[in-house]
C-alpha positions as CSV (number, residue, x, y, z in Angstrom):
1,A,-31.4,0.2,-9.8
2,V,-32.7,-2.1,-7.5
3,A,-31.1,-5.6,-9.1
4,L,-27.7,-3.4,-9.1
5,R,-28.3,-3.0,-5.3
6,R,-29.2,-6.5,-4.3
7,A,-25.9,-7.6,-6.6
8,A,-23.8,-5.3,-4.6
9,A,-25.0,-6.2,-1.3
10,A,-25.2,-9.9,-2.1
11,P,-21.6,-10.7,-1.2
12,Y,-20.3,-10.3,2.7
13,V,-17.6,-7.7,2.2
14,P,-17.0,-6.2,5.8
15,D,-17.0,-2.5,5.9
16,L,-18.6,-2.3,2.5
17,V,-20.7,0.8,2.3
18,L,-23.3,1.2,-0.5
19,T,-24.7,4.7,-1.2
20,A,-26.9,6.1,-3.9
21,V,-26.4,9.4,-5.8
22,A,-28.3,11.0,-8.5
23,P,-27.7,13.9,-10.5
24,G,-28.5,17.1,-8.4
25,D,-28.4,15.4,-5.2
26,E,-26.6,17.8,-2.5
27,H,-23.6,15.8,-1.7
28,A,-23.3,14.5,-5.6
29,A,-20.3,17.3,-5.7
30,W,-18.5,15.8,-2.6
31,P,-15.0,14.7,-4.0
32,L,-15.9,10.6,-3.5
33,F,-18.5,10.9,-6.2
34,A,-17.2,13.8,-8.3
35,G,-17.6,12.2,-12.0
36,K,-19.2,9.5,-11.0
37,E,-22.6,10.1,-13.5
38,P,-25.0,7.5,-14.8
39,R,-23.9,6.0,-18.1
40,D,-26.5,6.5,-21.1
41,G,-28.9,7.7,-18.6
42,E,-29.0,4.2,-17.0
43,P,-28.6,3.3,-13.4
44,T,-24.5,3.1,-12.7
45,V,-22.3,1.1,-10.4
46,Y,-18.8,2.4,-9.5
47,V,-17.3,-0.2,-7.3
48,C,-14.3,1.6,-5.5
49,R,-11.6,1.0,-2.8
50,G,-10.7,4.5,-1.7
51,Y,-10.7,6.5,-4.8
52,A,-9.7,3.8,-7.2
53,C,-12.7,2.7,-9.2
54,D,-13.3,-0.5,-11.2
55,A,-14.7,0.3,-14.8
56,P,-18.5,1.6,-14.2
57,T,-21.1,-1.0,-15.0
58,G,-25.0,-1.3,-15.4
59,D,-24.5,-5.4,-15.3
60,P,-25.6,-7.1,-11.8
61,A,-23.5,-9.7,-12.6
62,R,-20.4,-7.7,-12.9
63,V,-21.5,-5.3,-10.0
64,R,-21.2,-8.5,-7.9
65,A,-18.0,-9.9,-9.5
66,Q,-16.3,-6.7,-8.7
67,V,-17.9,-6.5,-5.1
68,E,-16.3,-9.9,-4.5
69,A,-13.1,-8.8,-5.5
70,L,-13.1,-6.5,-2.7
71,S,-13.5,-9.2,-0.3
72,R,-10.3,-11.0,-1.7
73,G,-8.3,-7.8,-1.3
74,G,-8.5,-6.6,-5.2
75,S,-10.3,-4.2,-7.2
């Protein structure tokens, strides 16, 4: 999970918001987080712009690429 968080925070993206949600967290049922569950019991990252998200991943290199795409205006 630490490697995923570092990968997401590495590129500079203005207004980027990082949050962690575990199953059972009080805010896990909020619409923004609904359906975003860990895959295969492993930490999973969902890179989203609004409510549109890229494919979930547990690969730090893929997370970084997805976040870098946000800075270019894509998702």
